[in-house]
N, C-alpha and C positions, 0 to 999 in steps of 0.2 A: 030426521036428524042430519042425514047426509046432505039434504038440500040446504039446510040451515048453515052447515059448515061451508058449503060452496058459496053461499051468499056472503057469509062473513069474510071469506078469503077475497072475494071480489071487492067488497067494501074496503078491506085493508089495502089491497093492491091499488085501488082507485085513490085512496087517501095518500098512499106513498107517491103516486104520480102527481097529485095536487101539491104535496109538499115540495117535490122537485121543481114543479113549475113555478110555485111561489118563490122558492129560494132563487131560482134562475131570474125571475123578474126583479127580485130585490137587488141582486148583484149586477144585473144587466150585462153579464158576461165579463165584468171588469175584475181585475185582481183585488186582493184584500187591500184595505186602506193602509198606506205606509205608516209605520210607527216612527220613522226618522223625522228629524226636524225639517221644517220647510227650508228649501234651498240646499239640502244635504242629501237628496236622493236622485242625483243625476240631473240631466237637462231634458227639455221637452222632446228633442229629436235624437237623443242618444240611440245608437244602433242603426241610424239611417246613414247610408253612404251615397254621396253625390258625385257623379262623373261630370266634371265641369269643363265644358268646351267653350265657355263664354270669354268675351274680350271687351275692351273699352268700358262702357258704363252700364247699360241696361241689364245685361246678363250678370255681370259681377255684383251689381246691387242685390239681385235676387239671391245668388249663391252665398254672398257674405251674410245676409240676414239668416239664411238657413244654418250657416256655420255658427253664428252667434247663438242660435237656438239649440246647438248641440250636435248638428250633423257633421259627419266626417266628409269634408269637401276636398276632392282630389282634382286639382286644376291641371289640365293637359295643355302643354305649351310646345311651340315649335323649338327644336333644338337651336341654340345660339341666338335666338331672337326673342321668343316669348311673346306675351301680350304686348301689342304695339304701344300701349300707354306707359310701359316701363321707361320708354325713351322719349316721351312727349312732355313738353312743358317742364323740362329738367331744371331744378334750382340748385341741386348739389351735384357737382361733377363726379361721375363714377358711381352714382347711387340711383336706385329706382326713384322715379318721380313721385311726388305726392298724388298725382292723378292715379297712379297704380296702387300705391300703398294704402290709400284711403278707401279703396274699393275691394281689397283682397285680403283683409284680415282673417285670421283663424283658419287659413286654408293650407293645404300641402301642394307642392308643385312637382310634377313629373314631366320630363321632356320626351316627346315621342315623334318620330317621323311617320306620319300616318300613311305615307305611300310605300314605305319599306315593308317587305313581307314579315320581317320580325316585329316591326312596329304594329302591323295589323294583328299579329299574334298577341301582343300585349294588350291592344285595345279590346280584342274579343274577350280576353281574360278579365279585363276591367268591367266590361258589360255584364259578364256572368256574376261578378262580385258586387256590383253596385245596385242600388234601388232606383236611382233617378239619373237620367242624362239630361243636362241642360245646355242649350246652345242658342246663340244669337248670330249665326252666320248669315250671309246673304242668301236669298232664296235659292234652293237647289244645291248648296255647297255640301251639306251633310250627305246627300245622296251621291254626289260625285266622289266622296271619300269612301263609298261603298257601305256607308252606315244608313241604309234605308230603314224605314219603319219595319218592313217585312223581315229584314236581316236581324235587326235588334230584337224584335218580338219573338223570332224563332230561337235566337240565342238565349234570351232571358224573357220568358212570357210575363214575368212579374215587374219588368222595368217600366217606369213612367218616363216618357220622352217629352220634355218641356221645351218650348221654343218661344223666343221673342222675334217677331217679324214687324216690318214697318206697317203693312196693311194686311187685313184679312182677305179671304177669297173675294175676288172681284177684278175689275179692270186694272188696278194698280198693284196687285199682289207681288209682282216681280220687281217692283221698284225698290231701290235702296232708300233708307230713311235714317236721318240723324235727328238729334234733339229738336232743333228749331223747325225742321220740316214737319215733324210730328205735331208740334204746337200749332203750326199753320194749318195742317190738314185736319186737326182734331177740334177746331173751333175756338181755340184759346186766343190766337193772335187777332182774329177778326173782332173779338169782343174785349181786347185789352188795349189801353191807350185812351187818349182824349178824343172827343167827338170831332174836333177840327183837324186832328193829326192822323198820321198813318197807323196801320196795325202795328202792334208791338209784341215781341216775345217776352216772356217772364224771366226773372232771375232764377226761379226755382226750376230744377230739371224734371219737369212733370212728364216729359216724353220718355226719357231714358230711365231715370230712377223710379218715376211713377209707375211705368210699365213693369219694371223689375219687381216692384212690390206686389203688383197685381199677380204676376206669374208665381211668386212665392206662395201666395194664398191658394192658387190653383194646384200647385204641387202638393201642399199639405192636404188639401181636400182629396186629391187623387190617391194619396197614400192611405188616407182614412177609408176611402171606398175600397181600396185593395184588401183591407182587412176583411171585407165582406165577400168580395168577388174572387180574390186570389190572383187577379191579373192587373197588369199595368194598362196605361192608356196614353194617348197623345193629349198634351195640354198646350194650347196656343194663347199667347197674349200679344195682340197687335198694338203697336204704339198709337195708331190713330184711335183705336177703341179705348185705350187707357186714358188718353187725353180727354176724349169726349166724356168719359165717365166722370172725370174731375171737373168738367164744364157743364154738368147736367143742369145747373140753375139757368144757364143761358138757353138751353133747349126748352126749358120750362117757359122762359120769357118769350121765346119765339112763338110758342103756341098761344100765350096770353095776348099777343099783339092783335090777334083776330077779334078779341073782345074790346079793344080800344087801347089808348096810350098807356104806357107803363108809368103810373103816377109816382112811383118812388124814385124814378130817374130824374136827375136835376133838370134835364132839358124840358120836362113837362112843366115845371114851375117857371121856366124861362120862355114858355110858349113857342118852343121849337118843335115843329111837326115831326112825327116818327115816320120812317120809311117802312119797307116790307120785310126787313130783317133786323135782328137785335143790334142796336148801336153800341159803339164804344162809350163807356160811361165814366171814364176817368177814375176817380176814387169813390164813386157812389158805392154804398153798401149793397151787396148782392142778396141780403136777407130781408129786404122790404123795409128796413129801418134807415132813415136818412143818416149818412155819415160822410165825413170828409177829413183830409189830412190838413192840420193847422200848424202854423209856426209857433215855436216856443222861444223862450229866452235864449239868446245866443245864436239865433238862426242866421244872422248876418255873416258869421264866420264858420259855423258848424253845419255841414250839409245834412246832418241827421238830427238837428234840433227841431223835431216835428213830433206830432202825436196824432193818432187817428181818434176822432171824437164822434160818437154816435148819439144823436138826439132821440133816444128811445122815449116813446110816449109815457110809460109809467114813471120815468124819472124827470119829466119836464119841469116840475116845480123845483126840485133841488138844483137843476141846471140854472134856472132863472135866479135863484138865490145866490149861487156861486158867482155868477158873472155880473151880479149887481143890477138885474132887471126884474125885481119882484112884481112889478105891475103886469108883466107878460103872462103871469099865471092866470089872471082873470080877464085880461084884455081879449075881447072876441076876435081880434085880428091875429092873436098868437095862441090862444088857449087850447085849440084843438089841432090834431095832426092835419086835417084837411085845410084848415085856415093857414097853417104854416107852410104848406107845400109851395105856393107861389113866392114865398119870401125866404126860402132856404139860403140863398146866396147872402142875403142881408143878415140872417140869423147867424150863419157861420162866420161872417165877417166880425160880428159883435163878439162871438165866443172867442175868436182869434185875438181880438183886442185884449181879452183877459189872459189867454194862454201865453201871449208874448211877454207877459210880466213874470212868468214863472218857468222854471226848467221843466222838461218833459216828465221828470220823475216827481217833481212837486205836483204837477197837474195830476199825475196818476194817483199819488197818495191822497190828494183832496177828493178826487172823483170816486175812488174806490170806497171811501168812507160812507158815501151816500149812494152806492151801487150804480154809478154812471159808468157805462162800459167805454173804456179808452185803451189805447195801445201805443206805447212809446215806440218810435222808429229806432230800433236798435241796430247799430252798425256791427259788422263782423268782428271788429276789435272789441266792442263791448260784450258781444256774445262769448268770444273766446276767453275773456277775462272774468266772466260772471261766475262767482264761487258756487252758487246753487246748482249750476249745470255740471260743474266738475263733481260735485257731491253725488248727484244722481246718476253719473255715468253717461250723461248725454254728450258731454265733451270730455275726451279722454287723452291723456298724454301717453304716447307709446315710444318705446326705445327701439331703435333699428341699428343693426350692426354696422351698416355702411353710411347712414345719414344722421345717426344720433337721434335725439328726442324730437318729436313733432306732435302736434295736436291733430286729433281726428274726431269724427262724429261717432258716438257709441250707438248701441242698440236703442232705437226709439221706443221699443216695446218692452215694458218692464213687467216681469212675471215674478210672483212671490215664491214659486217653487222651481223656477228654472232661471238661475242667476247667470247673467251673461258676463264673461270676461273678454276683453279685447286683447288679442295677441297679435304680434306683428305679422305683416304679409311675408310670404316665403320668397327666398332668393330663387332665381331661375333654376329649376331642376333640383332644388335642395333635397327633396325627399324621394328622388328616383329609386335609389337602392332600397330604402326603407319600404316603399310601396311594393316593389318587385318581390321582396322577401316576405314581409309580414302580412301584406294584404293578399297578394296573388300566390304566395307559397312556392315561388320558384326556387329550385336548388341553386347552390353556388355555381355549379357547372352550367346550368341553364342561364343564369344571370350573366356569366362570363361570355357565353355564346351570343346572347342577345346584344350585349354591349360591344362585343368584338365585331358584330355585323355592321355597326354604325347606325343602327336604328334609333339610338337614343342621343346621339350627339350631332353637332353641326358638321357638315362636310369640311374637310381641311381645304383652306384656300391655297390654290396653286401659285407658286412664286412666278412672277413675271420674268420672262427671259431677258437677260441683259442686253 
């Protein structure tokens, strides 16, 4: 009987353990499902605090995105000067430039002299209070400020230290890099432009903003890993690496060259031989489908009256019908993709004869009805005035106390349970007192001592002798 009771107890104990394991598996360690309406239970990064040492574009792109997702971003700036872009490309006298405002929404600003002992005291307090430090200084600058990885990790072992640099470890890692340098070093410029012309940089800021977006993903991943390990780590996004990641199809084509010519490139149909590296291909499609930019009605006076037109194989027959060449559907000279390759120039010329009789929006409407992929060349004016982009928050109007209302780009990532609002960029040092008191918990007497030391303000200019 005693043995039986022991067995029963063991079975009950085991079943309890199984229940616990099962329930743990079901919840996966997550909190209970929220009963609040979607979009009413905070933002994705609520509770995350970012110490933002970034400036110009690559770093601010990263931290602005994190701020839009709900992080509390504290931007550290030099007293009296601030981020250099505040005063670059100024269009409204006495106000921060659009260059600055459009990269620093939803942030708070504190001014600190990092060389001053009291400034270092504030910085150490911020390191203890924040989850992530983000910087895009020149190589070695953070170390020279005394903020080495060892110092930061010792002060706050949970802190993630994220950096944008021009190059990763290697022969060029100490070089300064800007947007166009990154495009050139990352493979974009050598593959952009027309075959007969020089390399070109793109209008999109793939070096700066592109790398900032890569870094933001790395930060979020590091924070997620910290939930398991309890510790921070270093995150590096090199601009060369970021550009190359966006140019991966060209690295793909570089390897395909070993197997023969790239048949989807227009130079193949023109019997122009390929060299030993990927050529510039003008407006050829990078996805293997022949495409080109064609003139539309009004092109003589409108520089953007063009449309990108792809002659995708599955919709070849509707293309023939639209442009008035129904016999091309069955003509062996045109009926198959292989047969069309040597004649792409002639085919696009014929399609252009048709597109020139219609506006780019009319072409788009007619083509979309039969699933022909086309894209109108939209000017920045057209994009700024597009109502649908305003409605989705992709283009946002923001009011600024010194420059008035202006347009900016909103969060490109739309989440159903983390709704982004775009708030104006901070004035220089606008939140210094607020951060010292509410974030760092300094007493009024301590704040007065720190401010009195000159650690948070620009040194007074000495008057010149008469």
